All heavy atoms as an XYZ file, in Angstrom:
957
protein
N     -22.461     90.039     81.113
C     -23.902     90.139     81.180
C     -24.419     90.313     79.758
O     -24.049     91.239     79.061
C     -24.284     91.319     82.071
C     -25.743     91.599     82.078
S     -26.372     92.734     83.334
C     -25.190     93.987     83.481
N     -25.286     89.405     79.322
C     -25.827     89.446     77.965
C     -27.158     90.183     77.945
O     -28.057     89.866     78.700
C     -26.013     88.024     77.454
N     -27.248     91.175     77.059
C     -28.476     91.955     76.909
C     -28.860     91.925     75.440
O     -28.017     92.141     74.564
C     -28.278     93.403     77.393
C     -27.947     93.398     78.872
C     -29.517     94.238     77.117
C     -27.676     94.748     79.455
N     -30.127     91.643     75.157
C     -30.554     91.590     73.757
C     -30.824     92.988     73.211
O     -30.650     93.985     73.904
C     -31.772     90.675     73.594
C     -33.044     91.247     74.195
O     -32.990     92.336     74.787
O     -34.091     90.597     74.069
N     -31.259     93.074     71.950
C     -31.433     94.374     71.293
C     -32.556     95.210     71.902
O     -32.620     96.409     71.694
C     -31.687     94.170     69.802
C     -32.974     93.428     69.493
C     -33.137     93.238     68.010
C     -34.433     92.489     67.719
N     -34.618     92.290     66.302
N     -33.436     94.591     72.695
C     -34.532     95.316     73.339
C     -34.167     95.767     74.758
O     -34.992     96.319     75.463
C     -35.785     94.447     73.387
C     -36.240     93.998     72.031
N     -36.760     94.863     71.093
C     -36.222     92.773     71.445
C     -37.057     94.189     69.994
N     -36.737     92.923     70.174
N     -32.943     95.500     75.168
C     -32.489     95.904     76.494
C     -32.911     94.956     77.604
O     -32.899     95.317     78.772
N     -33.275     93.725     77.243
C     -33.703     92.732     78.227
C     -32.522     91.822     78.554
O     -31.832     91.334     77.660
C     -34.883     91.910     77.690
C     -36.067     92.848     77.422
C     -35.273     90.814     78.658
C     -37.223     92.193     76.713
N     -32.303     91.589     79.842
C     -31.208     90.725     80.280
C     -31.519     89.280     79.933
O     -32.612     88.789     80.173
C     -30.999     90.872     81.792
C     -29.958     89.936     82.331
C     -28.614     90.169     82.118
C     -30.323     88.796     83.028
C     -27.653     89.304     82.587
C     -29.374     87.928     83.511
C     -28.042     88.178     83.286
O     -27.104     87.311     83.750
N     -30.561     88.584     79.359
C     -30.711     87.181     79.000
C     -30.060     86.343     80.094
O     -28.895     86.549     80.449
C     -30.047     86.881     77.644
C     -30.700     87.739     76.558
C     -30.150     85.407     77.311
C     -29.986     87.691     75.236
N     -30.807     85.398     80.637
C     -30.291     84.540     81.702
C     -29.126     83.706     81.184
O     -29.132     83.270     80.031
C     -31.393     83.637     82.233
N     -28.115     83.483     82.018
C     -26.953     82.706     81.569
C     -27.302     81.238     81.348
O     -28.232     80.720     81.949
C     -25.967     82.858     82.733
C     -26.831     83.089     83.922
C     -27.996     83.878     83.416
N     -26.551     80.590     80.472
C     -26.711     79.154     80.258
C     -25.854     78.464     81.310
O     -24.633     78.635     81.343
C     -26.277     78.763     78.839
C     -27.199     79.461     77.821
C     -26.322     77.263     78.659
C     -26.767     79.300     76.389
N     -26.497     77.720     82.172
C     -25.802     77.089     83.286
C     -25.662     75.600     83.070
O     -26.452     74.981     82.361
C     -26.574     77.332     84.588
C     -26.788     78.788     84.988
C     -27.630     78.863     86.243
C     -25.475     79.500     85.187
N     -24.633     75.025     83.699
C     -24.409     73.587     83.678
C     -24.171     73.115     85.100
O     -23.662     73.863     85.944
C     -23.195     73.244     82.813
C     -23.404     73.556     81.358
C     -22.202     73.191     80.543
C     -22.449     73.563     79.086
N     -21.260     73.372     78.278
N     -24.520     71.876     85.352
C     -24.334     71.293     86.676
C     -22.862     71.350     87.075
O     -21.979     71.045     86.277
C     -24.823     69.845     86.668
C     -24.750     69.159     88.002
C     -25.299     67.760     87.898
C     -25.187     67.052     89.224
N     -25.751     65.705     89.164
N     -22.593     71.776     88.303
C     -21.237     71.850     88.816
C     -20.572     73.202     88.645
O     -19.490     73.425     89.179
N     -21.185     74.117     87.904
C     -20.599     75.445     87.713
C     -20.699     76.276     88.984
O     -21.614     76.122     89.775
C     -21.317     76.203     86.593
C     -20.878     75.855     85.223
C     -21.562     76.731     84.185
O     -22.717     77.107     84.346
N     -20.847     77.035     83.125
N     -19.749     77.170     89.132
C     -19.768     78.129     90.227
C     -20.429     79.400     89.719
O     -20.060     79.923     88.666
C     -18.332     78.420     90.684
C     -18.167     79.146     91.993
C     -18.731     78.318     93.143
C     -16.708     79.447     92.252
N     -21.436     79.879     90.445
C     -22.143     81.103     90.058
C     -22.105     82.099     91.215
O     -21.881     81.729     92.362
C     -23.613     80.816     89.657
C     -23.687     80.022     88.386
C     -24.371     80.141     90.768
N     -22.299     83.359     90.859
C     -22.304     84.428     91.851
C     -23.608     85.204     91.710
O     -24.104     85.413     90.604
C     -21.106     85.345     91.611
C     -20.996     86.465     92.591
C     -19.817     87.374     92.323
N     -19.273     87.185     90.982
C     -17.981     87.134     90.720
N     -17.098     87.279     91.652
N     -17.559     86.975     89.488
N     -24.154     85.649     92.824
C     -25.366     86.459     92.815
C     -24.984     87.848     92.319
O     -24.120     88.498     92.887
C     -25.988     86.527     94.228
C     -27.180     87.451     94.241
C     -26.363     85.144     94.718
N     -25.612     88.304     91.238
C     -25.278     89.609     90.675
C     -26.248     90.694     91.106
O     -26.003     91.869     90.916
C     -25.206     89.546     89.152
C     -26.510     89.332     88.473
C     -26.366     89.493     86.968
N     -27.659     89.512     86.342
C     -28.399     90.598     86.186
N     -27.958     91.751     86.588
N     -29.589     90.523     85.627
N     -27.367     90.290     91.660
C     -28.375     91.225     92.138
C     -29.074     90.524     93.297
O     -29.173     89.303     93.301
C     -29.360     91.520     91.006
C     -30.431     92.502     91.339
C     -31.347     92.737     90.147
O     -31.049     92.368     89.027
N     -32.465     93.347     90.412
N     -29.523     91.277     94.293
C     -30.190     90.645     95.421
C     -31.298     89.712     94.957
O     -32.131     90.079     94.152
N     -31.290     88.485     95.417
C     -32.238     87.466     94.963
C     -32.756     86.678     96.151
O     -32.091     86.570     97.184
C     -31.583     86.523     93.926
C     -30.469     85.718     94.540
C     -32.600     85.600     93.289
N     -33.946     86.147     95.990
C     -34.525     85.317     97.027
C     -34.483     83.871     96.565
O     -34.804     83.562     95.417
C     -35.967     85.741     97.281
C     -36.426     85.434     98.659
C     -37.752     86.120     98.965
O     -38.496     86.459     98.075
N     -38.013     86.298    100.229
N     -34.079     82.981     97.465
C     -34.045     81.556     97.172
C     -35.094     80.844     97.995
O     -35.453     81.292     99.080
N     -35.594     79.730     97.492
C     -36.609     78.946     98.183
C     -36.149     77.506     98.284
O     -35.445     77.007     97.406
C     -37.935     78.987     97.429
O     -38.376     80.303     97.273
N     -36.580     76.835     99.334
C     -36.323     75.402     99.482
C     -37.447     74.788    100.289
O     -38.163     75.478    101.017
C     -34.979     75.127    100.142
C     -34.900     75.539    101.587
C     -33.604     75.059    102.232
N     -33.504     75.575    103.562
C     -34.107     75.062    104.629
N     -34.862     74.010    104.504
N     -33.971     75.604    105.814
N     -37.612     73.483    100.165
C     -38.648     72.767    100.900
C     -38.272     72.686    102.377
O     -37.101     72.573    102.725
C     -38.822     71.370    100.322
N     -39.285     72.759    103.239
C     -39.050     72.617    104.682
C     -38.750     71.161    105.011
O     -39.336     70.255    104.429
C     -40.288     73.036    105.479
S     -40.511     74.786    105.596
N     -37.878     70.954    105.963
C     -37.619     69.600    106.436
C     -38.664     69.233    107.481
O     -39.365     70.100    108.014
C     -36.218     69.498    107.065
O     -36.166     70.357    108.200
C     -35.139     69.881    106.066
N     -38.775     67.956    107.777
C     -39.738     67.503    108.787
C     -39.397     68.096    110.151
O     -40.291     68.456    110.925
C     -39.743     65.984    108.852
N     -38.110     68.228    110.446
C     -37.697     68.799    111.732
C     -38.119     70.266    111.848
O     -38.570     70.710    112.909
C     -36.188     68.667    111.902
N     -37.984     71.019    110.756
C     -38.405     72.425    110.766
C     -39.919     72.547    110.931
O     -40.409     73.408    111.658
C     -37.978     73.120    109.470
C     -36.498     73.344    109.374
C     -36.081     73.853    108.018
O     -36.735     73.503    107.010
O     -35.096     74.601    107.963
N     -40.659     71.666    110.263
C     -42.109     71.683    110.374
C     -42.548     71.327    111.803
O     -43.439     71.969    112.367
C     -42.711     70.705    109.363
C     -44.051     71.136    108.851
C     -44.555     70.282    107.703
N     -43.942     70.661    106.456
C     -43.187     69.864    105.716
N     -42.958     68.642    106.074
N     -42.655     70.301    104.597
N     -41.909     70.331    112.400
C     -42.231     69.948    113.781
C     -41.893     71.067    114.753
O     -42.638     71.315    115.708
C     -41.502     68.661    114.167
C     -42.045     67.460    113.426
O     -43.173     67.478    112.942
N     -41.229     66.429    113.312
N     -40.776     71.755    114.534
C     -40.407     72.884    115.398
C     -41.414     74.015    115.264
O     -41.769     74.663    116.260
C     -39.006     73.379    115.041
N     -41.910     74.257    114.046
C     -42.928     75.294    113.845
C     -44.188     74.954    114.628
O     -44.754     75.805    115.309
C     -43.250     75.433    112.359
C     -44.203     76.553    112.070
C     -43.875     77.843    111.799
C     -45.638     76.488    112.038
N     -45.015     78.590    111.596
C     -46.113     77.776    111.739
C     -46.558     75.476    112.239
C     -47.462     78.077    111.623
C     -47.907     75.768    112.127
C     -48.346     77.049    111.821
N     -44.646     73.697    114.515
C     -45.844     73.278    115.251
C     -45.643     73.384    116.759
O     -46.543     73.785    117.495
C     -46.252     71.857    114.873
C     -47.092     71.772    113.628
C     -46.658     71.064    112.525
C     -48.325     72.410    113.556
C     -47.428     70.989    111.381
C     -49.103     72.346    112.413
C     -48.650     71.629    111.328
O     -49.413     71.566    110.199
N     -44.459     73.016    117.221
C     -44.174     73.061    118.652
C     -44.269     74.497    119.187
O     -44.918     74.744    120.209
C     -42.779     72.478    118.917
C     -42.458     72.277    120.357
C     -41.110     71.591    120.496
C     -40.794     71.327    121.947
N     -39.532     70.615    122.108
N     -43.640     75.443    118.512
C     -43.712     76.835    118.964
C     -45.110     77.411    118.766
O     -45.586     78.185    119.599
C     -42.697     77.725    118.219
O     -42.929     77.638    116.817
C     -41.269     77.321    118.532
N     -45.805     77.000    117.697
C     -47.162     77.470    117.447
C     -48.109     77.014    118.558
O     -48.897     77.804    119.089
C     -47.634     76.969    116.082
C     -49.060     77.302    115.759
C     -49.459     78.617    115.609
C     -50.003     76.309    115.599
C     -50.768     78.940    115.305
C     -51.308     76.619    115.292
C     -51.695     77.936    115.140
N     -48.024     75.737    118.931
C     -48.892     75.230    119.998
C     -48.555     75.874    121.344
O     -49.464     76.166    122.139
C     -48.794     73.708    120.095
C     -49.393     73.002    118.917
N     -50.669     73.227    118.454
C     -48.869     72.074    118.083
C     -50.918     72.477    117.402
N     -49.831     71.769    117.150
N     -47.279     76.121    121.599
C     -46.893     76.797    122.842
C     -47.441     78.221    122.869
O     -47.929     78.682    123.917
C     -45.371     76.803    122.978
N     -47.388     78.926    121.743
C     -47.937     80.281    121.673
C     -49.448     80.282    121.856
O     -50.006     81.173    122.502
C     -47.582     80.942    120.338
C     -46.125     81.325    120.235
O     -45.446     81.340    121.292
O     -45.660     81.606    119.118
N     -50.134     79.288    121.296
C     -51.592     79.202    121.458
C     -51.971     78.946    122.915
O     -52.901     79.555    123.439
C     -52.169     78.099    120.573
S     -52.165     78.508    118.827
N     -51.244     78.045    123.589
C     -51.529     77.761    125.001
C     -51.259     78.969    125.884
O     -51.946     79.185    126.875
C     -50.695     76.569    125.472
C     -51.236     75.234    125.006
C     -50.555     74.077    125.706
N     -49.151     73.963    125.338
C     -48.692     73.304    124.288
N     -49.528     72.707    123.473
N     -47.409     73.236    124.030
N     -50.257     79.781    125.510
C     -49.907     80.958    126.309
C     -50.797     82.157    125.978
O     -50.711     83.186    126.648
C     -48.443     81.321    126.076
N     -51.619     82.046    124.922
C     -52.508     83.144    124.566
C     -51.879     84.188    123.653
O     -52.459     85.246    123.427
N     -50.687     83.914    123.117
C     -50.019     84.867    122.227
C     -50.459     84.715    120.777
O     -50.178     85.561    119.941
C     -48.504     84.690    122.309
C     -47.918     85.070    123.661
C     -46.404     84.983    123.639
N     -45.915     83.635    123.411
C     -45.572     82.784    124.374
N     -45.673     83.144    125.641
N     -45.135     81.588    124.077
N     -51.136     83.623    120.456
C     -51.558     83.353    119.086
C     -52.867     82.569    119.121
O     -53.265     82.048    120.158
C     -50.479     82.549    118.348
C     -50.522     82.747    116.847
O     -51.515     83.308    116.350
O     -49.562     82.343    116.172
N     -53.551     82.492    117.982
C     -54.782     81.710    117.872
C     -54.551     80.553    116.907
O     -53.726     80.639    116.005
C     -55.968     82.573    117.396
C     -56.342     83.587    118.451
C     -55.646     83.277    116.091
N     -55.292     79.468    117.107
C     -55.073     78.255    116.316
C     -55.648     78.335    114.920
O     -55.375     77.501    114.076
C     -55.661     77.051    117.037
C     -57.153     77.130    117.188
C     -57.827     77.702    118.231
C     -58.139     76.682    116.264
N     -59.180     77.621    118.015
C     -59.399     76.998    116.810
C     -58.087     76.038    115.031
C     -60.583     76.708    116.180
C     -59.273     75.743    114.396
C     -60.508     76.069    114.973
N     -56.449     79.365    114.631
C     -57.141     79.437    113.347
C     -56.804     80.732    112.618
O     -56.331     81.693    113.206
C     -58.657     79.344    113.550
C     -59.190     80.394    114.478
N     -59.492     81.661    114.073
C     -59.429     80.354    115.810
C     -59.923     82.368    115.101
N     -59.893     81.608    116.175
N     -57.090     80.742    111.334
C     -56.913     81.954    110.538
C     -58.205     82.758    110.525
O     -59.143     82.456    111.267
C     -56.435     81.617    109.123
C     -57.434     80.757    108.361
O     -58.539     80.520    108.867
O     -57.088     80.336    107.246
N     -58.287     83.767    109.668
C     -59.472     84.635    109.620
C     -60.745     83.890    109.215
O     -61.841     84.300    109.586
C     -59.242     85.793    108.652
C     -58.168     86.741    109.146
O     -57.903     86.748    110.364
O     -57.598     87.467    108.318
N     -60.625     82.816    108.475
C     -61.794     82.061    108.025
C     -62.194     80.975    109.018
O     -63.140     80.244    108.785
C     -61.516     81.443    106.666
N     -61.472     80.843    110.106
C     -61.792     79.827    111.107
C     -61.188     78.469    110.832
O     -61.502     77.499    111.518
N     -60.304     78.387    109.838
C     -59.656     77.118    109.528
C     -58.342     77.007    110.285
O     -57.696     78.012    110.574
C     -59.410     77.020    108.029
C     -60.680     77.044    107.219
C     -60.419     77.064    105.731
O     -59.246     77.181    105.326
O     -61.386     76.962    104.977
N     -57.967     75.783    110.605
C     -56.724     75.597    111.354
C     -55.524     76.008    110.508
O     -55.520     75.854    109.291
C     -56.585     74.145    111.790
O     -56.597     73.303    110.671
N     -54.522     76.555    111.163
C     -53.323     77.016    110.457
C     -52.359     75.864    110.256
O     -52.194     75.012    111.120
C     -52.664     78.139    111.258
C     -53.533     79.373    111.205
C     -53.035     80.571    111.942
N     -51.625     80.810    111.861
C     -50.987     81.552    112.757
N     -51.629     82.094    113.747
N     -49.696     81.747    112.641
N     -51.703     75.868    109.108
C     -50.773     74.807    108.749
C     -49.352     75.343    108.694
O     -49.127     76.521    108.439
C     -51.146     74.213    107.388
C     -52.548     73.609    107.283
C     -52.813     73.206    105.847
C     -52.693     72.438    108.219
N     -48.406     74.451    108.898
C     -46.994     74.822    108.817
C     -46.628     75.136    107.377
O     -47.234     74.618    106.440
C     -46.129     73.676    109.333
N     -45.626     76.002    107.167
C     -45.214     76.312    105.790
C     -44.577     75.099    105.114
O     -43.987     74.246    105.760
C     -44.180     77.429    105.987
C     -43.719     77.293    107.393
C     -44.857     76.714    108.167
N     -44.747     75.040    103.789
C     -44.162     73.947    103.006
C     -42.769     74.270    102.504
O     -41.997     73.378    102.191
C     -45.051     73.613    101.811
C     -46.334     72.966    102.221
O     -46.385     72.280    103.224
N     -47.381     73.191    101.456
N     -42.467     75.564    102.378
C     -41.135     75.951    101.908
C     -40.673     77.202    102.632
O     -41.461     77.929    103.211
C     -41.099     76.128    100.383
C     -42.097     77.104     99.847
C     -41.772     78.433     99.701
C     -43.369     76.694     99.498
C     -42.690     79.341     99.206
C     -44.293     77.584     98.992
C     -43.944     78.915     98.860
N     -39.370     77.427    102.584
C     -38.724     78.539    103.275
C     -38.078     79.448    102.232
O     -37.494     78.965    101.267
C     -37.623     78.006    104.226
C     -36.908     79.132    104.915
C     -38.200     77.045    105.235
N     -38.190     80.742    102.421
C     -37.537     81.723    101.548
C     -36.440     82.446    102.327
O     -36.595     82.692    103.518
C     -38.528     82.781    101.055
C     -39.555     82.211    100.112
O     -39.224     81.266     99.384
O     -40.686     82.723    100.099
N     -35.377     82.770    101.644
C     -34.330     83.603    102.234
C     -33.710     84.450    101.133
O     -33.759     84.079     99.968
C     -33.248     82.757    102.939
O     -32.406     83.611    103.684
C     -32.419     81.964    101.967
N     -33.164     85.584    101.507
C     -32.545     86.440    100.496
C     -31.029     86.286    100.547
O     -30.448     86.089    101.610
C     -32.954     87.892    100.699
O     -32.812     88.271    102.031
N     -30.418     86.378     99.372
C     -28.976     86.251     99.236
C     -28.402     87.591     98.805
O     -28.952     88.262     97.942
C     -28.629     85.177     98.205
C     -28.932     83.787     98.674
C     -30.178     83.231     98.481
C     -27.973     83.061     99.335
C     -30.466     81.957     98.910
C     -28.242     81.783     99.785
C     -29.491     81.230     99.576
N     -27.291     87.957     99.388
C     -26.670     89.242     99.073
C     -25.841     89.151     97.792
O     -25.452     88.065     97.354
C     -25.790     89.690    100.233
O     -24.799     88.722    100.478
N     -25.574     90.287     97.220
C     -24.782     90.377     95.993
C     -23.371     89.864     96.263
O     -22.769     90.177     97.282
C     -24.746     91.836     95.497
C     -23.854     91.976     94.285
C     -26.148     92.334     95.196
N     -22.855     89.062     95.346
C     -21.497     88.552     95.460
C     -21.382     87.179     96.091
O     -20.309     86.587     96.085
N     -22.461     86.624     96.623
C     -22.408     85.297     97.239
C     -22.189     84.247     96.166
O     -22.853     84.244     95.139
C     -23.705     85.008     97.991
C     -23.751     83.631     98.601
C     -24.373     83.678     99.948
C     -24.443     82.315    100.574
N     -23.285     82.029    101.365
N     -21.234     83.344     96.397
C     -20.925     82.291     95.430
C     -21.660     81.006     95.795
O     -21.699     80.617     96.958
C     -19.430     82.032     95.374
S     -18.552     83.362     94.552
N     -22.211     80.345     94.775
C     -22.994     79.132     94.940
C     -22.603     78.143     93.849
O     -22.039     78.526     92.831
C     -24.486     79.450     94.839
C     -25.002     80.556     95.756
C     -26.275     81.158     95.194
C     -25.236     80.027     97.134
N     -22.923     76.875     94.050
C     -22.640     75.838     93.061
C     -23.947     75.343     92.468
O     -24.886     75.037     93.199
C     -21.904     74.650     93.725
O     -20.729     75.146     94.368
C     -21.514     73.607     92.704
N     -24.010     75.226     91.143
C     -25.218     74.748     90.462
C     -25.320     73.239     90.636
O     -24.388     72.513     90.333
C     -25.182     75.115     88.956
C     -26.385     74.538     88.232
C     -25.102     76.610     88.781
N     -26.484     72.765     91.128
C     -26.717     71.322     91.254
C     -27.703     70.815     90.205
O     -27.708     69.638     89.893
C     -27.236     70.964     92.660
O     -28.417     71.716     92.926
C     -26.192     71.263     93.715
N     -28.549     71.700     89.690
C     -29.463     71.353     88.594
C     -29.677     72.612     87.761
O     -30.165     73.617     88.268
C     -30.787     70.836     89.128
N     -29.299     72.556     86.483
C     -29.383     73.734     85.629
C     -30.823     74.089     85.271
O     -31.143     75.245     85.067
C     -28.572     73.510     84.358
N     -31.704     73.112     85.189
C     -33.122     73.334     84.944
C     -33.914     72.736     86.091
O     -33.750     71.561     86.410
C     -33.570     72.672     83.641
C     -33.075     73.285     82.348
C     -33.489     72.422     81.170
C     -33.616     74.690     82.179
N     -34.754     73.531     86.707
C     -35.554     73.039     87.820
C     -36.918     73.711     87.801
O     -37.059     74.852     87.371
C     -34.849     73.322     89.142
N     -37.891     72.998     88.282
C     -39.253     73.515     88.376
C     -39.549     73.844     89.831
O     -39.083     73.149     90.740
C     -40.235     72.462     87.879
O     -41.545     72.844     88.170
N     -40.346     74.883     90.094
C     -40.753     75.162     91.469
C     -41.503     73.999     92.106
O     -41.536     73.874     93.319
C     -41.653     76.389     91.334
C     -41.192     77.050     90.093
C     -40.784     75.933     89.179
N     -42.088     73.125     91.279
C     -42.777     71.950     91.821
C     -41.808     71.013     92.535
O     -42.212     70.216     93.361
C     -43.506     71.213     90.707
C     -44.663     72.012     90.150
C     -45.368     71.265     89.054
C     -46.522     72.117     88.523
N     -47.250     71.449     87.468
N     -40.546     71.156     92.241
C     -39.519     70.312     92.864
C     -39.444     70.524     94.376
O     -39.069     69.622     95.116
C     -38.166     70.630     92.219
C     -37.046     69.775     92.679
C     -35.833     70.052     91.832
N     -34.730     69.224     92.244
C     -33.676     68.989     91.511
N     -33.596     69.495     90.300
N     -32.702     68.246     91.957
N     -39.814     71.714     94.841
C     -39.778     71.979     96.282
C     -41.172     72.127     96.880
O     -41.319     72.547     98.010
C     -38.934     73.227     96.605
C     -39.539     74.480     95.994
C     -37.493     73.034     96.188
C     -38.947     75.750     96.526
N     -42.203     71.782     96.111
C     -43.552     71.779     96.652
C     -44.398     72.987     96.315
O     -45.517     73.114     96.795
N     -43.899     73.892     95.486
C     -44.717     75.024     95.053
C     -45.681     74.549     93.968
O     -45.453     73.536     93.331
C     -43.831     76.141     94.515
C     -42.954     76.763     95.551
S     -41.984     78.075     94.790
C     -41.186     78.749     96.207
N     -46.749     75.294     93.749
C     -47.775     74.830     92.831
C     -47.661     75.386     91.420
O     -48.322     74.903     90.525
C     -49.170     75.201     93.372
O     -49.208     76.611     93.592
C     -49.460     74.465     94.660
N     -46.857     76.412     91.190
C     -46.789     76.980     89.847
C     -45.588     76.440     89.084
O     -44.629     75.953     89.658
C     -46.747     78.506     89.895
C     -45.600     79.094     90.674
C     -44.387     79.352     90.061
C     -45.734     79.388     92.028
C     -43.335     79.879     90.762
C     -44.682     79.926     92.736
C     -43.491     80.173     92.097
O     -42.453     80.700     92.799
N     -45.671     76.516     87.763
C     -44.614     75.995     86.902
C     -43.713     77.136     86.449
O     -43.991     78.294     86.657
C     -45.219     75.283     85.708
N     -42.656     76.806     85.796
C     -41.711     77.803     85.296
C     -40.353     77.167     85.109
O     -39.354     77.681     85.560
N     -40.328     76.039     84.461
C     -39.126     75.218     84.377
C     -37.927     75.930     83.777
O     -36.815     75.769     84.240
C     -39.439     73.960     83.576
C     -38.259     73.060     83.391
C     -38.681     71.777     82.729
N     -37.573     71.069     82.148
C     -36.759     70.271     82.792
N     -36.925     70.105     84.074
N     -35.781     69.651     82.184
N     -38.075     76.719     82.755
C     -36.932     77.280     82.059
C     -36.172     78.357     82.794
O     -35.025     78.618     82.481
N     -36.762     78.990     83.768
C     -36.083     80.135     84.364
C     -35.521     79.894     85.757
O     -34.976     80.801     86.347
C     -37.015     81.340     84.364
C     -38.286     81.190     85.137
C     -39.171     82.378     84.859
C     -39.879     82.841     86.087
N     -40.710     83.995     85.876
N     -35.610     78.678     86.268
C     -35.102     78.389     87.606
C     -33.985     77.359     87.559
O     -33.903     76.548     86.650
C     -36.224     77.854     88.499
C     -37.300     78.873     88.763
C     -38.477     78.857     88.049
C     -37.127     79.857     89.726
C     -39.466     79.799     88.284
C     -38.104     80.797     89.965
C     -39.271     80.760     89.241
O     -40.238     81.695     89.475
N     -33.141     77.392     88.590
C     -32.104     76.383     88.754
C     -31.962     76.082     90.245
O     -32.400     76.858     91.089
C     -30.779     76.859     88.170
S     -30.040     78.243     89.049
N     -31.353     74.947     90.554
C     -31.078     74.578     91.939
C     -29.596     74.858     92.200
O     -28.742     74.483     91.400
C     -31.366     73.097     92.190
C     -32.823     72.712     92.061
S     -33.918     73.465     93.269
C     -33.465     72.632     94.756
N     -29.319     75.550     93.304
C     -27.940     75.871     93.674
C     -27.667     75.400     95.091
O     -28.576     75.306     95.918
C     -27.655     77.386     93.542
C     -27.727     77.827     92.108
C     -28.594     78.196     94.396
N     -26.415     75.102     95.363
C     -25.985     74.640     96.678
C     -25.213     75.742     97.370
O     -24.254     76.280     96.810
C     -25.105     73.397     96.528
C     -24.506     72.836     97.817
C     -25.595     72.225     98.685
C     -23.443     71.810     97.501
N     -25.652     76.084     98.571
C     -24.913     77.025     99.408
C     -23.855     76.217    100.141
O     -24.174     75.407    101.012
C     -25.863     77.707    100.395
C     -25.178     78.764    101.227
O     -23.948     78.929    101.106
O     -25.876     79.438    102.012
N     -22.600     76.396     99.786
C     -21.531     75.566    100.351
C     -21.241     75.886    101.808
O     -20.625     75.089    102.496
C     -20.236     75.727     99.526
O     -19.909     77.110     99.454
C     -20.427     75.178     98.131
N     -21.699     77.025    102.294
C     -21.486     77.375    103.703
C     -22.449     76.605    104.594
O     -22.054     76.011    105.596
C     -21.652     78.900    103.918
C     -21.542     79.261    105.382
C     -20.624     79.658    103.100
N     -23.737     76.576    104.230
C     -24.748     75.909    105.055
C     -25.041     74.489    104.600
O     -25.613     73.710    105.357
C     -26.072     76.702    105.035
O     -26.575     76.733    103.698
C     -25.879     78.107    105.558
N     -24.710     74.158    103.347
C     -24.988     72.833    102.813
C     -26.431     72.649    102.370
O     -26.873     71.531    102.160
N     -27.166     73.735    102.215
C     -28.567     73.652    101.803
C     -28.710     73.963    100.323
O     -27.989     74.784     99.770
C     -29.417     74.622    102.620
C     -29.447     74.268    104.081
C     -30.177     75.307    104.902
O     -30.233     76.470    104.537
N     -30.725     74.877    106.023
N     -29.670     73.288     99.696
C     -29.930     73.472     98.275
C     -31.120     74.420     98.114
O     -32.131     74.275     98.782
C     -30.238     72.120     97.634
C     -30.137     72.114     96.158
C     -30.320     70.727     95.571
O     -31.044     69.905     96.158
O     -29.739     70.485     94.511
N     -30.986     75.398     97.214
C     -31.999     76.436     97.030
C     -32.436     76.510     95.588
O     -31.653     76.292     94.676
C     -31.426     77.797     97.447
C     -31.072     77.860     98.886
C     -29.859     77.559     99.441
C     -31.921     78.214     99.967
N     -29.922     77.717    100.801
C     -31.173     78.120    101.153
C     -33.254     78.614    100.045
C     -31.710     78.405    102.398
C     -33.784     78.900    101.291
C     -33.016     78.797    102.448
N     -33.695     76.859     95.371
C     -34.244     77.121     94.051
C     -34.131     78.618     93.802
O     -34.566     79.417     94.632
C     -35.715     76.695     93.997
C     -36.440     76.956     92.692
C     -36.067     75.868     91.683
C     -37.937     76.972     92.902
N     -33.521     79.008     92.674
C     -33.335     80.431     92.365
C     -33.642     80.711     90.909
O     -33.518     79.836     90.055
C     -31.894     80.852     92.616
C     -31.544     81.023     94.028
S     -29.957     81.826     94.099
C     -29.725     81.821     95.842
N     -34.005     81.950     90.655
C     -34.209     82.417     89.292
C     -32.838     82.661     88.666
O     -31.991     83.330     89.247
C     -35.035     83.703     89.302
C     -35.547     84.069     87.948
O     -34.890     83.852     86.933
N     -36.730     84.645     87.913
N     -32.621     82.123     87.466
C     -31.312     82.217     86.814
C     -30.905     83.638     86.444
O     -29.733     83.934     86.377
C     -31.322     81.401     85.527
C     -31.317     79.946     85.703
C     -31.064     79.324     84.354
C     -32.021     78.233     84.085
N     -31.781     77.612     82.792
N     -31.862     84.498     86.215
C     -31.522     85.824     85.717
C     -30.746     86.664     86.734
O     -30.142     87.650     86.376
C     -32.763     86.558     85.234
C     -33.687     86.993     86.347
C     -34.897     87.699     85.841
N     -34.492     88.831     85.049
C     -35.331     89.608     84.398
N     -36.597     89.363     84.448
N     -34.903     90.626     83.695
N     -30.755     86.269     87.995
C     -30.028     87.016     89.017
C     -28.669     86.418     89.319
O     -28.005     86.829     90.267
C     -30.859     87.090     90.299
C     -32.210     87.721     90.066
C     -33.372     86.986     90.166
C     -32.319     89.062     89.702
C     -34.600     87.550     89.932
C     -33.544     89.648     89.454
C     -34.681     88.878     89.579
O     -35.911     89.457     89.336
N     -28.228     85.456     88.518
C     -26.948     84.790     88.731
C     -26.037     85.050     87.536
O     -26.491     85.278     86.424
C     -27.157     83.279     88.882
C     -28.096     82.830     90.001
C     -28.313     81.331     89.922
C     -27.558     83.217     91.353
N     -24.720     84.974     87.783
C     -23.746     85.070     86.707
C     -22.673     84.007     86.931
O     -22.347     83.672     88.068
C     -23.111     86.459     86.647
C     -22.317     86.844     87.864
C     -21.796     88.273     87.789
O     -22.047     88.959     86.798
O     -21.129     88.686     88.750
N     -22.158     83.470     85.859
C     -21.133     82.428     85.934
C     -19.813     83.063     86.336
O     -19.428     84.115     85.830
C     -21.003     81.704     84.574
C     -19.916     80.651     84.632
C     -22.332     81.088     84.182
N     -19.110     82.406     87.258
C     -17.817     82.923     87.722
C     -16.731     82.435     86.796
O     -16.703     81.336     86.366
C     -17.526     82.455     89.171
C     -16.152     82.888     89.621
C     -18.579     82.999     90.107
């Protein structure tokens, strides 16, 4: 773990294909698939018909399906780097931050996630 003279953790330099491990609990994000979005709408419409939910938000506008999914990863989970530099715009988020994110592959589920590099360490 590299720490500079001010006590700030320096994110590791990653390369495509490297194996990394989560060193601190981190949240990963990925874009929703069309199937996930359709399933969300299906359950949402069923809940509205049954009276368990309403079709609109507080402003009276119709509710939309999420564009991306977040999940948390536990310490020690091993992942493979698929892109050493990635922007949140790659998965449909609106803010930038190219230098501090990377794309990793969860080899158990086969899903690719966007993560902040500072919570990863090279194995």
